Each structure stands twice: as C-alpha cells, then as structure tokens.
C-alpha positions in Angstrom: -47.7 75.0 247.9 -49.0 78.0 249.8 -46.8 79.9 252.3 -48.9 82.0 254.7 -46.8 84.8 256.3 -49.7 87.1 256.9 -49.4 88.7 260.4 -52.8 87.7 261.6 -55.0 85.9 261.2 -52.0 83.8 260.2 -51.1 80.2 259.6 -52.9 77.7 261.9 -51.1 74.7 263.3 -52.0 71.8 261.0 -52.8 69.5 263.9 -55.7 71.9 264.9 -58.0 70.1 262.4 -57.5 66.9 264.4 -58.2 68.7 267.6 -61.5 70.0 266.3 -62.5 66.5 265.2 -61.6 65.2 268.6 -63.8 67.9 270.2 -66.7 66.9 268.0 -66.3 63.2 268.9 -66.1 63.9 272.6 -69.2 66.1 272.5 -67.6 68.9 274.5 -68.8 71.5 272.0 -72.4 70.7 273.1 -71.8 71.0 276.8 -73.1 73.8 279.0 -70.3 76.2 280.1 -71.5 75.8 283.7 -71.0 72.0 283.5 -68.3 70.0 285.2 -67.0 68.9 281.9 -66.4 72.5 280.8 -65.0 73.4 284.2 -62.4 70.6 283.9 -61.5 71.8 280.4 -61.1 75.4 281.6 -59.1 74.4 284.7 -56.7 72.2 282.8 -56.3 74.7 280.0 -55.2 77.4 282.5 -52.8 75.0 284.1 -51.3 74.1 280.7 -50.9 77.8 279.8 -49.1 78.5 283.0 -46.8 75.6 282.5 -46.0 76.0 278.8 -45.8 79.8 278.8 -44.0 80.0 282.2 -46.7 82.3 283.7 -46.3 82.9 287.5 -48.7 80.8 289.5 -50.2 83.8 291.3 -51.2 85.5 288.0 -54.8 84.8 286.8 -55.9 84.0 283.3 -59.3 85.0 281.9 -60.8 84.3 278.5 -62.7 86.9 276.5 -63.7 87.4 272.9 -60.9 89.6 271.4 -57.9 91.8 272.2 -60.1 94.8 271.2 -62.5 93.9 274.0 -59.6 94.0 276.4 -59.3 97.8 275.6 -62.7 98.2 277.0 -62.2 96.0 280.0 -59.0 97.8 281.1 -60.6 101.2 280.6 -63.7 100.3 282.7 -62.2 98.2 285.5 -58.6 99.2 286.1 -58.5 103.0 285.8 -60.3 105.7 287.8 -58.9 108.9 286.3 -56.5 108.5 283.4 -54.1 106.2 281.7 -51.0 107.1 279.7 -50.6 105.4 276.4 -47.2 105.1 274.6 -47.2 104.2 270.9 -45.3 104.5 267.7 -47.8 102.7 265.4 -51.4 102.2 264.5 -52.5 99.6 267.0 -51.1 101.4 270.0 -52.8 104.6 268.8 -56.1 102.8 268.3 -55.9 101.5 271.9 -55.4 105.0 273.1 -58.2 106.5 271.0 -60.6 103.8 272.2 -59.7 104.5 275.8 -60.3 108.2 275.3 -63.9 107.5 274.4 -64.4 106.0 277.9 -61.8 108.1 279.8 -61.4 111.5 278.1 -58.3 112.2 280.2 -56.3 109.3 278.8 -53.0 110.7 277.6 -51.4 109.9 274.3 -47.5 109.9 274.2 -46.0 109.0 270.8 -42.4 108.1 270.2 -40.2 107.3 267.2 -39.8 104.0 265.4 -36.1 103.5 266.3 -36.2 104.7 269.9 -37.6 103.7 273.3 -40.5 105.7 274.8 -39.6 108.7 276.9 -40.7 108.7 280.5 -39.5 112.2 281.4 -42.9 113.8 281.6 -44.6 110.9 283.4 -45.5 111.4 287.1 -47.9 109.6 289.4 -48.9 107.2 286.8 -52.1 105.2 287.4 -51.8 102.9 284.4 -49.1 102.9 281.7 -50.1 101.2 278.4 -47.7 99.8 275.8 -47.9 97.7 272.7 -45.3 95.0 273.3 -45.0 94.3 269.6 -46.5 96.8 267.2 -47.9 94.7 264.4 -48.2 97.7 262.0 -44.5 98.4 261.8 -42.5 95.5 263.4 -41.2 97.3 266.4 -40.9 96.0 269.9 -40.5 97.2 273.5 -37.0 96.1 274.6 -36.4 94.0 277.7 -34.1 96.6 279.1 -36.8 99.3 278.8 -39.3 97.0 280.5 -37.1 96.5 283.5 -36.4 100.2 283.8 -40.1 100.9 283.6 -41.0 98.4 286.3 -38.3 99.8 288.6 -39.3 103.4 288.1 -43.1 102.8 288.4 -43.2 100.0 290.8 -46.5 101.2 292.2 -48.2 101.7 288.9 -50.1 99.2 286.8 -48.4 98.4 283.5 -50.4 97.0 280.7 -49.1 95.4 277.5 -50.8 94.6 274.3 -49.1 91.2 273.6 -51.2 90.2 270.6 -48.2 89.5 268.4 -46.1 88.3 271.3 -47.9 85.9 273.5 -47.1 82.2 272.7 -44.1 83.4 270.6 -42.0 85.4 273.2 -40.8 84.1 276.5 -42.3 87.0 278.3 -41.1 88.3 281.6 -44.6 88.4 283.0 -43.7 90.2 286.2 -42.6 93.2 284.1 -46.3 93.9 283.5 -49.6 93.6 285.4 -52.0 93.1 282.5 -51.1 91.2 279.3 -53.6 90.4 276.6 -53.6 88.7 273.2 -55.9 87.2 270.6 -55.2 83.6 269.6 -55.0 84.1 265.8 -51.3 85.0 265.7 -48.6 83.3 267.7 -51.0 80.7 269.2 -51.7 79.5 265.7 -55.4 79.1 266.2 -58.5 80.4 264.4 -59.7 83.9 265.4 -62.4 84.3 268.0 -60.9 84.4 271.4 -58.4 86.3 273.6 -56.6 85.8 276.8 -55.8 88.3 279.6 -53.0 87.4 282.1 -53.4 89.5 285.2 -51.1 90.1 288.2 -52.2 90.0 291.9 -51.6 93.8 292.0 -54.0 94.4 289.1 -56.6 92.2 290.7 -56.4 94.1 293.9 -56.7 97.4 292.0 -59.8 96.2 290.2 -61.4 95.2 293.5 -60.6 98.6 295.0 -62.3 100.4 292.1 -65.1 97.9 292.3 -66.6 98.6 288.9 -69.5 96.3 288.2 -71.7 98.2 285.7 -70.9 96.3 282.5 -71.3 92.9 280.9 -67.5 92.7 280.7 -66.6 94.2 284.0 -63.3 92.5 285.1 -64.5 91.6 288.6 -67.4 89.7 287.1 -65.2 88.0 284.5 -62.7 87.0 287.3 -65.3 85.7 289.6 -66.4 83.2 286.9 -62.8 82.4 286.0 -62.0 81.4 289.6 -64.9 79.0 289.3 -63.4 77.7 286.1 -66.2 79.2 284.1 -66.6 82.2 281.7 -69.0 85.1 282.1 -70.4 84.6 278.6 -71.1 81.6 276.5 -67.6 80.9 275.3 -65.8 79.8 272.2 -65.5 76.2 273.5 -64.0 75.0 270.3 -61.0 77.4 270.6 -60.6 76.6 274.3 -60.5 72.9 273.5 -58.0 73.4 270.6 -55.9 75.6 272.9 -55.9 72.9 275.5 -54.7 70.2 273.1 -52.1 72.6 271.5 -50.6 73.4 274.9 -50.4 69.7 275.7 -48.2 69.1 272.6 -46.1 72.2 271.9 -42.7 72.8 273.4 -42.1 75.1 276.3 -42.1 78.7 275.3 -38.4 79.0 276.0 -37.6 76.6 273.1 -40.2 78.2 270.9 -38.8 81.7 271.4 -35.2 80.5 270.8 -36.2 79.1 267.4 -38.0 82.3 266.4 -34.9 84.3 267.4 -32.7 82.1 265.3 -35.0 82.5 262.3 -35.0 86.3 262.8 -31.2 86.3 262.8 -31.0 84.2 259.7 -33.7 86.3 258.0 -32.0 89.7 258.6 -28.5 88.3 257.8 -29.8 87.4 254.4 -31.8 90.6 254.1 -28.5 92.6 254.3 -27.8 91.2 250.8 -30.9 92.9 249.3 -30.6 96.2 247.5 -34.3 97.1 247.1 -35.7 96.2 250.5 -34.7 97.1 254.0 -36.1 96.8 257.5 -38.2 99.7 258.7 -36.7 99.1 262.2 -32.9 99.6 262.3 -31.9 98.4 265.8 -32.1 94.7 266.7 -33.2 95.3 270.2 -36.2 97.3 268.9 -37.0 94.9 266.1 -39.8 92.5 266.8 -38.9 88.8 267.0 -42.4 87.9 265.5 -43.2 90.5 262.9 -40.8 91.8 260.2 -41.7 95.0 258.3 -39.7 95.6 255.1 -39.7 98.9 253.2 -39.1 99.7 249.6 -40.2 102.0 246.7 -44.0 101.8 246.1 -43.5 100.2 242.6 -41.1 97.6 244.0 -43.5 96.7 246.8 -46.4 96.4 244.4 -44.4 94.2 242.1 -43.1 92.1 245.0 -46.6 91.3 246.2 -47.7 90.4 242.7 -44.7 88.0 242.2 -45.1 86.6 245.7 -48.8 85.7 245.0 -47.8 83.9 241.8 -45.3 81.7 243.7 -47.7 81.0 246.6 -46.3 83.4 249.2 -49.0 85.3 251.2 -47.3 88.4 252.6 -48.9 91.0 254.8 -49.8 94.4 253.3 -48.4 97.5 254.8 -50.6 99.1 257.5 -51.6 102.7 258.2 -49.0 105.2 257.1 -46.8 102.4 255.7 -49.5 100.8 253.6 -48.0 101.4 250.2 -44.3 101.2 250.8 -43.9 98.2 253.1 -44.7 94.5 253.5 -45.2 92.6 256.8 -44.0 89.1 257.4 -45.1 87.0 260.4 -42.5 85.0 262.3 -45.1 82.9 264.2 -44.4 79.4 265.7 -46.9 77.6 263.4 -44.9 78.5 260.3 -42.3 75.8 259.5 -38.6 76.7 259.4 -38.4 75.5 255.8 -41.0 78.1 254.7 -38.6 80.8 255.9 -35.7 79.3 253.8 -38.0 79.3 250.8 -39.1 82.9 251.5 -35.5 84.1 251.8 -34.6 82.5 248.5 -37.6 84.1 246.8 -36.7 87.5 248.1 -33.1 87.1 246.9 -34.3 86.0 243.5 -36.7 88.9 243.3 -34.1 91.5 244.3 -31.6 90.2 241.8 -34.2 90.2 238.9 -35.6 93.6 239.7 
C-alpha cells in the first residue's frame, strides 16, 4: 500500500477517476466554453462551492489556471500604489517578490514562526497580503488575528493565499476580500486550476482602478464569470470533477472538524517522540492542514528512507528547512486510517533510532 502525505500535489480523491470517465461519456470535455452546456456546468459548480464551503452569496468566484497567476491578477487589478505583504515562510515571500516586479513599492514585512504578524507600522493600507497557511513550515494565521485585522483595517482590502486551506478549513470568508487556492491540495483534484473568491468591496475596488490592459485583468475575468464563462479556454475536466466532488463531499464544517480531530491525535502522539518535534510550538499558530516536523539532518534523511520503504510518501522540507524537516499533509482526501498507520510508523522509527 502507498500512503501519500505529500503537501501538494497530494492525494486525489479515489472517486475522481469515475468523475473523469463520466465527463468523457457525457462529452462535456469537447464542448465550447461559450456553449450552454458549459455555462450550466460553470453556474452549478459555483453554486455548489458556495453551498458546501459556506461562501457568502454576495462573494464572486472566478476560475483561473494557478495560485501563482493570482499573484499577477491581484498586483495588476486591485492595487494602485503599493501592497504590504506579511510572511514567515517561502511562499509568502515569493508572493511579495513577484508583486515587487509589477509594483516596486510593495512592502515586505516578515515575522517569526511562533508569533502573529505585527501591525504597528502599518498605516493607510491599500491591500494587506497574508498566507493563511504557510505550506513551507506548517504555520497558520490565527482566527483571533484575522478578526483583529479586519476590525483595524475595515477600509483596506485583505488578501489571503489559501492554497493549503480552501476546502479543508471552514474559513470565515468575510475576514478577507480576496481568497485564492489551487485545487491540488485540500480539494483533492489534479493540478491545473485555481479559484479566486472575491468580496463585493474588492470587486468595487477593481472597477474603480479600471485596469484592463492584460489577458488576465480581473474585470475581464469577472465579466466572463458573471456570464458563467471563463476568459480563457478552461480546464473543463477539472471544473467537471470539482462539480461532482462538491455534490458528494460533506459540508466544510464537518470536513474541518475531522481534520482538527486528526491534528489533535497526531500531536498528542507526537509528544511521545524523542527525535522529532513540531517546528510550530503554539496550537493556534499550527496549521490544521500541513504539519512540519523538525529533527537532526541525519535523522530526517534516515526517516525519509525508511518511510519510502514502507510506502509512506512524506513531503521534503522547503527553503531554509529543506534538510532538517519533513512536511505532512492533513488533507481531506487522505483516509483517517492512513494517519493511524503513519503515527504507528513514526513511533516505531523513533523507538528504533
């Protein structure tokens, strides 16, 4: 048996194979993305997403190619002068660096692994950017901080990279104006598509800026989405599979509760280990969907070797933590029993080494 805990692309829901076969039989993959058949698929998919993920009815959903593309869309269409980017890991920093290529005034504000971002120096913020779950180190922005942020900057746009969160977390959508995620993580689908969930305030801001110079200008994307179309020839297969998946999964509240229970069990058992520890020390700052464990380099190397022999695919460390950490996905498509088996493996390894 193979156990895939890689934090993206990660384990795909097994029923996805059947959804793809259904798409082939229905012929939807061969339909024009301006056709009524596609418009119906797009419309029902948006409705299912709002229902299953508890997205406010007045938020809009658009479909693009990747989370990385969202960096560009946000930079072009939602910011006139500068954004302020808060990060404690590689993906938040990459978002900032990319934005600076388009908007040189974009400001980088780093913070520590086991602390909330500092807002003391922030004034007259146009757009504040955060990585809701930092996949490189397993940290998360706490709910309490999100509420404080929304209260303090009620007039600012707040954007969240939710790539390791969306479809795993029961997000409080109104705490942010722009949320984006690729589908190869918590959605349990093949890579090749991303979603942006956007508030009425962000839509109004994009209209005020009125940027329309690019292939992926948001106003152009939104205009098509309101007609239940995409601005580009889309990944119809992924849209169809997302549609069928949303029909059949539980509401996000139940999904998130299960992931939190697995997290609690995992870290309770982890406390018994002598050679591995969590890189994030405080529960409220520890991601519910990505666990990052630290150890001596030799132990991490040996652990990955032994894991591979027993069929466990673990995530390599990332960036500055590449050689002394492993990353473990806690995504909905991974069965509960796989976590029990992983815990038992880690306990055996720790005891034997």
